[in-house]
N, C-alpha and C positions, 0 to 999 in steps of 0.2 A: 504494500500500500504506500502511495506517494506521500510526501510531506504535506501537500495541500489537502489530501484526503484525511490525513491524520489530524490536521488543524480543524477541519470541519467536524470530525467525530468528537474531538476534544471539546469544541465549542458547544456541540449538541449535548454532550454529557454534562458540561458545566451548566447549561440552561436547565436541564432536568433536575440537577441537584441544588441549584441556587434557590433558597427559600423566598417566597413571595413577600414583598414589602407591602403589607396590607394598607398601611396609611397612604402610601403613594398610589397604590392600585385603585383604591376607592376615590381618592381625590382627582386623579388624572383620568379616571373613567367617568365619574359623575359630572365634572365641570363641562366637558364637551357635549355630553348628552343634554344637560340643562341649557347650555347655550344654544344648541340647535333647536330646542323645543320652546323654551320660555321666551327667548328674545323675539323670534318672529310672531309668536302668539300675542304677546303684549303689544307689539307694533301693529298687528292687524286690528286688535280691538280698541287700543287707546292711542297708538301712534307715538312717534318721537319728534320733538321739535329741533330746530337748527342748533340751539344752544347745547342740547344734550349730545348731538352728534359732534359738535366742536369740542366739547369736554372729553368725549371718547377719543378723538384724534389727539388731543393734548396729552391724555393719559397714556396712549400708545407710544407717543414720542418720548414722554418722560421716562417710562419704564425701559423702552428700547435703548435710548441713549445712555441711561444709567448703567445698563449692562455692557454696551459696546465701548463707551468712553470711560466708564468707571471700572466695573468688574474686569473687563477684558484688557483694554489697552493701558490703563493706569495701574491697577493693582496686580493683575496677573503677569504682565510683561514689563512693567515699569518703564514705559516708553516716554513718559513725561511726569512732571510733578504738579500738584494742584493745591490751591488754597484750602485750608480746613473747611471753609463754608461749602465749597464745591464738593469736597469729599463727603460731607454730611448729606448734601442733596442727593448725590449718587447712592449713598448708603440707604436712604429712604426710598429712592426709586427702585433699587435692587430688591428691597423687601417687598415693595409693591409688585414687582415682577414675579415673585414667589418662585425663585430659582435657587433657593438656599442662600445662606449668608456668604459674605465675601471669603472667609477662610475656606469653607468647603468648596465654593465655586472655583477659586483660584488654585487650590490644591489639586482638584481634579483636572483643571485645564493645564497646569504645568506638567502633570504626569502624562496628559494626552500628547503634549509636544515632545516630551522626553521619550515616550514609548509609542509614538504614533504608528498605528496599524498593527501593533503587537497585541494579539488577542488575549494574552495573559495579563498584560499590565496597562494597556490603554483603556481607560474607563469606558469610553464610547467608541471603540474601534470599528471603523467602517468595514474592516475585513470580516466582521460577523454579520453583515447584511444591513439593509436599510432599516428594518424594524428595530434591531438592537441599538444601532447608533442614533436613531431618532428619539425613541422613548423607552425601548425595552430595557436599557441599562438602568433606568430609574425604578422600574416596576419590581425588580428582584434585587436581593442583596448578593450581588456577584462578588467573588473574591477580588476582581480588579477594581471594585469600588470601595475597598476597605479604607476606612478613615485613617489618615496619617498626615499630621500637620508639620512634619519635619521639613517639608519643602517650602513652607510659608512662614518661617521664623521671622523674616523681615516684616511681614504684615502684622505679626503679633505685637510689634512695637508701635503700631499705628493706633492711637487712642480711639479714632472713629471706627476702625474695624473691630476693635475689642468691644466697644460699646454696642455696635450693631449685633455682634455675635452673642453677647450676653442677653440682649433684649429682643432677639429676632422674632420670637413668637408674638409678642405684644405689638411689634412694629408692623408685621405682616397683617395682623387683624385691623390695626388702625388705618393702614394705607389701603387695604383692599375692601374694607367694609366701612370703617368710620369716615374716611375722606369722601368717598362717593355718596354716602348717606347724608353727610353734612351739606355737600354741594346740592344734592337733590332736594334737601329740606329747604335750603335758601331759595332754590329755583321754583319749588312747588310740586315736585314729583320725585319722591325718594325711590320708588320702585324702578322707574325708567333709568335713573342715574345708576342704581345698583346693577341693573341688567346690562347696560351699555358700557359704562366706564368701569364697572366692577367685573362682572362675569365674562362678557364677550371680549373685553380688552385683555383679561387674564389669559383666556384660552389662546387667542391669536398671538399675543406677545410671546407666550411660551413656545408655541409651535414654530413661529418665525425664527426664534433663536435656535431651536433644535434642527432646523433645516441646514444650518451650517455644519452641524455634526454629521448629517446624513448626506444630503444631496451635494453639498460642496466638496464631498470626498468621492463622488461618483460621476457627476456630469459636469463637463467644462474642459478648459484647456490647461495643460501643464506648461505654462509660459516660461517659468524660470527654473524649474527643477522637477524631476520625476523620482526624487528620493522618497517621496511619500505619495499617498493617494490624493492629497489636497489639490483642488482645481480652482481656476478662476472662472466664475460664473456671473457675468454682468447682470443677468436677470435677477439673481438672488440679491445682488447689491442694491437693487431698487427697493426691496422690501425688508432688508436687514440693516439699513442705515450705513451701507458701504462695506459690510463684512463679506460680501460675495467674492471679493478678489482674494480667495483663500490660498491659492498657490503662492502668490506674492507673500502673503502673511507667514506661511510656514517656511518660506525661504529666508525671509528677512523679518523675523518675529519681533525684533527690538525696534522696528520703525513704527512711529505713531500713526503712519498712514497705512491704509490697505489699498485704496485706489491711488496709485502713484502718478498716473497721468493727469493732466489738468482737466481733461474731459470725463474722467471717471467719477461716477456718482458715489460720493463718500461724505455724507453729512456729518459723520463722527469726526472725520479729519477737519472739516471746515469749522466745526464747533471748537475743537481743541485749539486750532490755529487762531480763530477769532478771539478766544478768551486770553490767548497769550499777549494780544495787543494791549490789554488792560491789566496785565500782570496776574491774572487769576490762574493761568497755567504757565509753566516755565520749563526750561531744559528739555525741549522737544527733540527727540532723537530721530535722525534721518539717515538712511543708508546713502552713501555717496552714489551719484547717478552713474558714474563709471562702473561701479561694482554691479549695479542693477543691470546695466547694458551688457556687461560681460556674461552674466548669468543667462540673459535672454539669448544672446547670439550663440552661446555654447549649446543651448537646447536646439536652436535652429540648425547649427552645424551638425549635430548628431542626427537630426531628422533628414537633413540634406544628404549626408553620407549614406544613410540607409536607403534613401531613394536612388542614389547613384548605383548602389549595389543591386537594387531591385531592377533597375532599368539597364543594368550592365553598361554603364556609361564609359566612354573612352578614358584612358588614364590621364589625358591632359585636363579633362574636366575635374577629376579628383584632385590633381595637383594644384589646379587653379583655385579650387574651393578651399583647400588647406592653406594655400598662401594668403588668400584674402582673409581667412579666419585668423591666422596668426598675426597678420598686419593689423587687423582690427583690435585684437586683444592687446597688442603692444601699444597701439595708439591710446587705448582706454587707460592703460597703466600709466602712460605719460601724463594724460589728462588728470588722473587722480592725484599724482604726485605734484603737478603744477597747481592744482586746486588747493591742496593742502598748504603749499608754500604761499599762495596768494592770500588765503584766509589768515595765515599766521602774520603776514605783513600788515594786513588790514587791522588785525587785533593790536599789533604793536603801535600802529598809528594813533590809536585812541588812548594809549597809555604813556606815550613819551613824545617829545618833540624830535622830529627827524631832521637830519642835516640834508643839504642839497644832494649829496652823493647817495644817501639812503633813499631819498625820494626818486632819484633817477633809477635806482635798482628796483624799486617798487613798481615803477611804470614798466620796466622791462618784464618783470614777472607777470604783471597784469596783461601786457600785450601778448606774451607767449601763451598765457592761459586762454585768451580769446582766440588766438590763432589755432590752438589745438581744438577748441570747441568747433571752429569752422571745419577743420580737417575731419573731425568725427562725423559731422553732418554729411560731408562729401562721401566719406567712407561708408556711411550707413546707406546712402543712395546706391552706391556700387554694390553693396552687399545684398540689398533687396532686389536689385536687377539680376544679379547672379542667381539668387534663389528662384526667381520667376522663370529664368531661362533653362533651368535644369530639365532635361528631357525634351527640349525643343531644338529645332535646327538652327536657332539663333546663334550668332558668333559669341565667343567669350567676351566679357566686358573689357574695354580697352584700358 
């Protein structure tokens, strides 16, 4: 029996032996059923007004961004730092999302990255199928979900995290029932507010998050790496506040961005960046563009080489492809080094008065950096042209 078959058998046996978590089973079975029945029935007989729908949208965004910007990018990956008030807001929003407290969530997520696709240690390994990675891992007490806070000792020094962990049950009741009920009371319809901003919002926000664990590891492009099953899925980004660019995230998990291109839909990135302008967030971590481009073209080179083998391309094509690839990597390395030198000089300019010679050297570094940026753009066009022409009678790029 092959290793793949052994893994399937082991996963099946683990599923049979893992005891049911009855609290989660009842909660995550009852809430969708109630949302599918009570929400439309109340809407049919009594209706919902514009304010109630707007409050529902606000609560969806509040919970969603608390998970993506707070639980995920700030606490789990430490991609930036935030003011205590913002951390408190995210802690409340996370309790409202009802996806466990920060310590549990971050611990699971860090183990997911450490052991991604390992069926024995990844808490929601996509290798065990859609159902398991989406919600099945929550419904049973699997060995891979064993509680261990040894990987979140840094978070245990955060007073906001410790406070939320201690009072999590009270906070989730206040945020999921108390807040919608209060707003509904002030507006004049408590039941409508509880059904839309409470029940329906809860179910949708949870399953939207879980789609990243499941679909984002099954459908999409592996743009930067195939070391894991993570994939970039632009459609998922539209409904997960930018989390759909999951291949980029698994490749560069310390970057505060998921959608790295300017046109990528990533509201979480925009929020973090905008708050940095007023000092609420700081120390935003970014992966150098040259490193990102190197990962991208490395994947393209591997696919192009495989295509050359498949099409039995002449040796001159293979040699030309390899030469272009190596030139591109070398140029990106030079760009990264020059970028570092340019930023160091810029930082120096703000801390001390430069003499005329130092200013001249600084201008040289800046001009060299800009020259390399232009060369990278030209090289990128050549590279794309070569990839398009593989398998066609077109001549090699000049």
